[in-house]
Residue, then its C-alpha position, 0 to 999 in steps of 0.5 A: m562222488k560216483q554214489y551220488s546224483l546231481i540233486t543229491i550233491i545239491f541238496y548236501l551242498m544246502g548244509p554248509a551254504l545254511i551254517i554259512a548264512s546263519h553266522l551272517g544272519s546272526l550279526l542281525v542281533f547288533i541291530t535288533g537287539l534281543s529281548v528276554g523273549a529272544i533270549s530264551w528262543i536262543v536257549f530253548l533250540y540250543l538245548i533241543r535241537m543238541l539233544g536231537t543231535t547227541a540223543i537221536y543222531h549219535r547214541l541212537l541213530t549211529h551207536k545204537s546205544y539204546q533202543a526207541p520207536t521208529p517214529l520217536l527216530w524220525i522225529g529226532c532226525i529231523i530235530g537234529a536236520s533242524a539244527g543245520q546237522m545235515g540229515p542222518s546218511w550224511w550224519k552217521a556215515h561221517h561219524m563212522a569214517h571218525h571212529l574207524h579212521v581217528e586220528q589217521p588221514l581218513d578221519p573226516h575232522s581230525p585236528y591233527t591230520p591234515f593239519q595241524g597247528w592252528k590250521g588243525f584246530y581250524w580244520s576240526q572246527g568247522g573247516w572240513l565241511l568246505a572240503p571235498q572231504f565233505f562228502p562221505e564215501k559210502l552212506p550207511a546201509d542201514v539209515e538208506s534202507d528207511r525211506v523216510l530217514q532217506i527222505i529226512d537225509r536228502l530234505h535235510f535242509v528243510p527243516t532248517i529252513a521251516l524253522g527260520a520261518l517260524s522264527y520270523a512268523m514268532g517276531g520278525l527279524e529279533y527272532l530270526g536274528a535269535f534262530f541264527l545265533s543258536t544255529t550258530l552257536l550249535f554248530h560250533g558246539v558240536q565241533t568242539v567234540n571234534s576240536l577241543a576234545h582231541l586236544f585238551g582234557e583227561q584220559p581215563f581210558i586206554t584208547d588208541d586215539h587221543s579222545r579226551n574227557s572234557g568238562l567244558v566242551a560236556f556243557l557246551t554238548l550236554g554230554e558229549g564231552w565226556h569223550n574219551l570214555h565215548h572212544a573206549f566204549q563206544s556202544s554206552s548209552r552214558h559218557g559221563i564216566t570216570i575213573r578216580n583213585n582206581r573207582v568208577v566215578y559218574l559225571v553229569d550227563p544231560t543227554f543219558i538223564f534224557i535217555k533215562m527220561l525216554e525210558s521212564l515214558k517207555l519210548a526207550s529200552k535196553l541201554r546199553m552201558p559197560t559194567e564197573p569191571e570193564l570199565l575198570s579194566r581199560a582204566r589208565p594206570q595212575g601215574s602214566p602219561h596222558t598223550n600230551l597233544s595239545a603242544a599241537l596247536n603251537t606245532r608250525 
Protein backbone atom coordinates (compact mmCIF):
# COMPACT_ATOMS: atom_id res chain seq x y z
CA MET A 1 0.00 0.00 0.00
CA LYS A 2 3.00 2.27 -0.45
CA GLN A 3 1.24 4.23 -3.19
CA TYR A 4 -1.60 5.29 -0.91
CA SER A 5 -1.64 8.30 1.37
CA LEU A 6 -3.11 7.89 4.83
CA ILE A 7 -6.18 9.90 3.88
CA THR A 8 -6.78 7.68 0.81
CA ILE A 9 -6.51 4.56 2.96
CA ILE A 10 -9.05 6.01 5.40
CA PHE A 11 -11.39 7.04 2.58
CA TYR A 12 -11.13 3.62 0.92
CA LEU A 13 -11.89 1.86 4.19
CA MET A 14 -15.17 3.75 4.29
CA GLY A 15 -16.35 1.37 1.56
CA PRO A 16 -16.44 -1.86 3.59
CA ALA A 17 -17.68 0.10 6.59
CA LEU A 18 -20.69 1.36 4.62
CA ILE A 19 -21.46 -2.11 3.24
CA ILE A 20 -21.43 -3.56 6.77
CA ALA A 21 -23.62 -0.65 7.91
CA SER A 22 -26.03 -1.39 5.05
CA HIS A 23 -26.37 -5.01 6.14
CA LEU A 24 -27.14 -3.93 9.69
CA GLY A 25 -29.35 -1.04 8.57
CA SER A 26 -31.47 -3.44 6.50
CA LEU A 27 -32.84 -4.78 9.77
CA LEU A 28 -34.81 -1.53 10.09
CA VAL A 29 -37.40 -2.91 7.67
CA PHE A 30 -38.42 -5.48 10.29
CA ILE A 31 -39.28 -2.60 12.61
CA THR A 32 -40.84 -0.13 10.17
CA GLY A 33 -42.36 -2.50 7.64
CA LEU A 34 -42.41 -1.58 3.96
CA SER A 35 -45.11 0.39 2.19
CA VAL A 36 -45.65 0.19 -1.56
CA GLY A 37 -43.72 3.43 -1.88
CA ALA A 38 -40.76 2.07 0.05
CA ILE A 39 -40.72 -1.12 -2.02
CA SER A 40 -40.79 1.00 -5.18
CA TRP A 41 -37.84 2.98 -3.81
CA ILE A 42 -35.91 -0.26 -3.21
CA VAL A 43 -36.54 -1.41 -6.79
CA PHE A 44 -35.75 1.98 -8.33
CA LEU A 45 -32.49 2.38 -6.42
CA TYR A 46 -31.50 -1.18 -7.28
CA LEU A 47 -32.10 -0.76 -11.01
CA ILE A 48 -30.59 2.70 -11.51
CA ARG A 49 -27.50 1.91 -9.44
CA MET A 50 -27.06 -1.50 -11.04
CA LEU A 51 -27.02 0.25 -14.41
CA GLY A 52 -24.45 2.68 -13.05
CA THR A 53 -22.31 -0.32 -12.17
CA THR A 54 -22.86 -2.42 -15.30
CA ALA A 55 -23.24 0.15 -18.09
CA ILE A 56 -20.85 2.79 -16.75
CA TYR A 57 -18.30 1.27 -14.35
CA HIS A 58 -17.98 -1.99 -16.23
CA ARG A 59 -18.71 -1.63 -19.92
CA LEU A 60 -17.78 2.04 -20.43
CA LEU A 61 -15.11 2.95 -17.88
CA THR A 62 -13.30 -0.38 -17.62
CA HIS A 63 -13.67 -2.10 -20.98
CA LYS A 64 -14.43 0.91 -23.21
CA SER A 65 -17.00 -1.17 -25.07
CA TYR A 66 -18.63 2.04 -26.31
CA GLN A 67 -17.96 5.75 -26.23
CA ALA A 68 -19.95 8.37 -24.37
CA PRO A 69 -19.64 12.07 -23.47
CA THR A 70 -17.39 12.69 -20.48
CA PRO A 71 -20.17 14.30 -18.38
CA LEU A 72 -22.22 11.09 -18.78
CA LEU A 73 -19.24 9.09 -17.54
CA TRP A 74 -18.89 11.39 -14.53
CA ILE A 75 -22.60 11.20 -13.65
CA GLY A 76 -22.64 7.43 -14.13
CA CYS A 77 -19.64 7.04 -11.83
CA ILE A 78 -21.36 9.09 -9.13
CA ILE A 79 -24.36 6.76 -9.42
CA GLY A 80 -22.04 3.73 -9.26
CA ALA A 81 -20.37 5.15 -6.17
CA SER A 82 -23.77 5.75 -4.54
CA ALA A 83 -24.33 1.98 -4.76
CA GLY A 84 -21.50 1.32 -2.34
CA GLN A 85 -19.38 0.03 -5.25
CA MET A 86 -16.38 2.18 -4.28
CA GLY A 87 -14.90 4.67 -6.75
CA PRO A 88 -13.97 4.38 -10.44
CA SER A 89 -10.18 3.95 -9.99
CA TRP A 90 -10.61 1.29 -7.31
CA TRP A 91 -13.32 -0.54 -9.28
CA LYS A 92 -11.43 -0.64 -12.57
CA ALA A 93 -8.17 -1.65 -10.90
CA HIS A 94 -9.76 -4.69 -9.28
CA HIS A 95 -11.71 -5.73 -12.35
CA MET A 96 -8.70 -5.56 -14.63
CA ALA A 97 -6.69 -7.59 -12.08
CA HIS A 98 -9.47 -10.18 -12.20
CA HIS A 99 -9.16 -10.52 -15.98
CA LEU A 100 -5.36 -10.51 -15.92
CA HIS A 101 -5.06 -13.18 -13.21
CA VAL A 102 -8.42 -14.96 -13.46
CA GLU A 103 -8.61 -18.00 -11.15
CA GLN A 104 -4.94 -17.49 -10.23
CA PRO A 105 -3.56 -16.36 -6.85
CA LEU A 106 -3.58 -12.67 -7.84
CA ASP A 107 -7.25 -12.78 -8.85
CA PRO A 108 -8.80 -10.58 -6.13
CA HIS A 109 -12.09 -12.51 -5.85
CA SER A 110 -11.84 -15.99 -7.30
CA PRO A 111 -14.01 -18.73 -5.71
CA TYR A 112 -11.05 -21.11 -6.18
CA THR A 113 -8.11 -19.26 -4.69
CA PRO A 114 -6.99 -18.72 -1.94
CA PHE A 115 -9.92 -20.89 -0.76
CA GLN A 116 -12.18 -23.50 -2.26
CA GLY A 117 -15.47 -25.01 -1.21
CA TRP A 118 -17.87 -22.89 0.80
CA LYS A 119 -14.98 -20.74 2.02
CA GLY A 120 -14.23 -19.93 -1.61
CA PHE A 121 -17.85 -19.01 -2.22
CA TYR A 122 -17.86 -16.73 0.86
CA TRP A 123 -14.59 -15.16 -0.31
CA SER A 124 -15.85 -14.38 -3.83
CA GLN A 125 -19.27 -13.24 -2.55
CA GLY A 126 -17.71 -10.43 -0.53
CA GLY A 127 -15.26 -11.81 2.01
CA TRP A 128 -12.36 -10.52 -0.09
CA LEU A 129 -13.33 -6.95 0.77
CA LEU A 130 -12.24 -7.57 4.36
CA ALA A 131 -8.73 -8.73 3.39
CA PRO A 132 -5.52 -6.85 2.44
CA GLN A 133 -6.33 -7.59 -1.23
CA PHE A 134 -8.98 -4.91 -0.86
CA PHE A 135 -6.32 -2.35 -1.78
CA PRO A 136 -5.42 -2.59 -5.49
CA GLU A 137 -1.76 -3.05 -6.38
CA LYS A 138 -1.96 -0.23 -8.90
CA LEU A 139 -4.61 2.32 -9.83
CA PRO A 140 -5.39 2.78 -13.56
CA ALA A 141 -3.54 5.72 -15.09
CA ASP A 142 -6.35 6.69 -17.47
CA VAL A 143 -8.84 7.11 -14.64
CA GLU A 144 -6.34 8.82 -12.34
CA SER A 145 -5.52 11.36 -15.07
CA ASP A 146 -9.12 12.61 -14.99
CA ARG A 147 -9.30 14.95 -12.00
CA VAL A 148 -13.09 14.62 -11.67
CA LEU A 149 -12.95 10.81 -11.68
CA GLN A 150 -10.12 10.91 -9.16
CA ILE A 151 -12.19 13.06 -6.82
CA ILE A 152 -15.20 10.76 -7.22
CA ASP A 153 -12.91 7.83 -6.45
CA ARG A 154 -11.49 9.24 -3.23
CA LEU A 155 -14.85 10.63 -2.06
CA HIS A 156 -16.81 7.56 -3.21
CA PHE A 157 -18.63 7.37 0.13
CA VAL A 158 -20.18 10.83 -0.20
CA PRO A 159 -22.82 9.84 -2.82
CA THR A 160 -23.76 6.78 -0.74
CA ILE A 161 -24.22 8.80 2.44
CA ALA A 162 -26.04 11.56 0.53
CA LEU A 163 -28.47 9.03 -0.95
CA GLY A 164 -29.10 7.59 2.50
CA ALA A 165 -29.82 11.10 3.81
CA LEU A 166 -32.18 11.77 0.89
CA SER A 167 -34.00 8.50 1.61
CA TYR A 168 -34.47 9.49 5.25
CA ALA A 169 -35.72 12.94 4.22
CA MET A 170 -38.26 11.33 1.89
CA GLY A 171 -39.78 8.88 4.34
CA GLY A 172 -37.98 8.69 7.65
CA LEU A 173 -36.69 5.38 9.00
CA GLU A 174 -38.85 3.34 6.61
CA TYR A 175 -37.17 4.81 3.53
CA LEU A 176 -33.75 4.74 5.19
CA GLY A 177 -34.25 1.02 5.82
CA ALA A 178 -35.34 0.65 2.19
CA PHE A 179 -32.14 2.38 1.08
CA PHE A 180 -30.02 0.05 3.22
CA LEU A 181 -31.85 -3.03 1.95
CA SER A 182 -31.54 -1.95 -1.70
CA THR A 183 -27.81 -1.30 -1.22
CA THR A 184 -27.30 -4.70 0.42
CA LEU A 185 -29.24 -6.55 -2.27
CA LEU A 186 -27.31 -4.75 -4.99
CA PHE A 187 -23.99 -5.51 -3.34
CA HIS A 188 -24.72 -9.23 -3.28
CA GLY A 189 -26.19 -9.11 -6.77
CA VAL A 190 -22.94 -7.72 -8.15
CA GLN A 191 -20.88 -10.23 -6.18
CA THR A 192 -22.74 -13.16 -7.77
CA VAL A 193 -20.79 -12.36 -10.95
CA ASN A 194 -17.61 -13.13 -9.01
CA SER A 195 -19.01 -16.24 -7.35
CA LEU A 196 -21.94 -17.99 -9.07
CA ALA A 197 -20.93 -16.96 -12.59
CA HIS A 198 -17.64 -18.80 -12.09
CA LEU A 199 -19.25 -21.89 -10.57
CA PHE A 200 -22.52 -22.71 -12.32
CA GLY A 201 -23.86 -22.32 -15.85
CA GLU A 202 -22.98 -22.93 -19.47
CA GLN A 203 -19.65 -22.40 -21.19
CA PRO A 204 -20.56 -21.86 -24.85
CA PHE A 205 -17.21 -20.18 -25.61
CA ILE A 206 -13.67 -21.43 -25.18
CA THR A 207 -11.79 -19.41 -22.56
CA ASP A 208 -8.80 -20.01 -20.28
CA ASP A 209 -10.94 -19.73 -17.18
CA HIS A 210 -14.13 -21.05 -15.60
CA SER A 211 -16.49 -18.17 -16.44
CA ARG A 212 -20.10 -19.24 -17.03
CA ASN A 213 -23.24 -17.93 -18.67
CA SER A 214 -25.79 -17.87 -15.86
CA GLY A 215 -29.41 -16.86 -16.43
CA LEU A 216 -29.95 -16.30 -12.71
CA VAL A 217 -26.96 -13.97 -12.41
CA ALA A 218 -27.95 -12.21 -15.63
CA PHE A 219 -31.39 -11.54 -14.12
CA LEU A 220 -29.89 -10.17 -10.91
CA THR A 221 -27.33 -8.00 -12.68
CA LEU A 222 -29.19 -6.77 -15.77
CA GLY A 223 -27.17 -8.92 -18.17
CA GLU A 224 -23.77 -9.23 -16.50
CA GLY A 225 -24.37 -12.90 -15.80
CA TRP A 226 -23.65 -13.84 -19.42
CA HIS A 227 -20.12 -13.98 -18.08
CA ASN A 228 -18.55 -16.59 -20.34
CA LEU A 229 -19.22 -14.37 -23.35
CA HIS A 230 -17.67 -11.46 -21.47
CA HIS A 231 -14.47 -13.39 -20.76
CA ALA A 232 -14.29 -14.55 -24.37
CA PHE A 233 -14.89 -11.03 -25.77
CA GLN A 234 -14.09 -8.55 -23.01
CA SER A 235 -14.71 -5.42 -25.07
CA SER A 236 -18.17 -6.45 -26.28
CA SER A 237 -20.91 -3.98 -25.36
CA ARG A 238 -23.38 -6.88 -25.48
CA HIS A 239 -22.89 -9.80 -23.10
CA GLY A 240 -26.12 -11.62 -23.88
CA ILE A 241 -24.85 -13.98 -26.58
CA THR A 242 -24.53 -17.76 -26.70
CA ILE A 243 -24.12 -20.58 -29.22
CA ARG A 244 -26.80 -23.22 -29.74
CA ASN A 245 -26.74 -25.87 -32.45
CA ASN A 246 -23.78 -24.09 -34.05
CA ARG A 247 -25.77 -20.90 -34.36
CA VAL A 248 -25.37 -17.54 -32.64
CA VAL A 249 -28.26 -16.82 -30.28
CA TYR A 250 -28.85 -13.42 -28.70
CA LEU A 251 -30.04 -13.35 -25.10
CA VAL A 252 -31.86 -10.70 -23.07
CA ASP A 253 -29.30 -8.15 -21.90
CA PRO A 254 -30.95 -5.14 -20.19
CA THR A 255 -27.65 -3.27 -19.86
CA PHE A 256 -27.10 -3.54 -23.61
CA ILE A 257 -30.66 -2.32 -24.18
CA PHE A 258 -29.85 0.68 -21.99
CA ILE A 259 -26.67 1.35 -23.99
CA LYS A 260 -28.68 1.16 -27.23
CA MET A 261 -31.12 3.67 -25.73
CA LEU A 262 -28.19 5.99 -25.01
CA GLU A 263 -27.09 5.51 -28.61
CA SER A 264 -30.54 6.53 -29.87
CA LEU A 265 -30.23 9.70 -27.78
CA LYS A 266 -26.78 10.40 -29.26
CA LEU A 267 -25.20 9.73 -25.84
CA ALA A 268 -23.35 6.58 -26.90
CA SER A 269 -21.44 5.69 -30.03
CA LYS A 270 -18.99 3.18 -31.53
CA LEU A 271 -20.53 0.20 -29.76
CA ARG A 272 -18.11 -2.71 -29.95
CA MET A 273 -19.40 -6.23 -30.58
CA PRO A 274 -17.87 -9.37 -32.08
CA THR A 275 -19.08 -10.50 -35.49
CA GLU A 276 -20.91 -13.79 -35.85
CA PRO A 277 -17.89 -15.44 -37.55
CA GLU A 278 -15.74 -14.35 -34.58
CA LEU A 279 -18.30 -15.74 -32.15
CA LEU A 280 -18.49 -19.06 -33.98
CA SER A 281 -14.70 -19.32 -34.11
CA ARG A 282 -14.59 -19.25 -30.30
CA ALA A 283 -17.53 -21.64 -29.84
CA ARG A 284 -16.97 -24.73 -27.76
CA PRO A 285 -17.41 -27.84 -29.94
CA GLN A 286 -20.73 -29.57 -29.38
CA GLY A 287 -20.45 -32.42 -26.94
CA SER A 288 -17.14 -31.26 -25.46
CA PRO A 289 -17.24 -31.30 -21.66
CA HIS A 290 -17.47 -28.11 -19.66
CA THR A 291 -15.02 -27.53 -16.87
CA ASN A 292 -16.96 -28.98 -13.96
CA LEU A 293 -16.00 -26.74 -11.11
CA SER A 294 -19.33 -26.60 -9.34
CA ALA A 295 -17.92 -29.54 -7.38
CA ALA A 296 -15.53 -27.04 -5.81
CA LEU A 297 -18.25 -26.13 -3.34
CA ASN A 298 -17.89 -29.62 -1.93
CA THR A 299 -14.11 -29.45 -1.69
CA ARG A 300 -12.82 -29.32 1.83
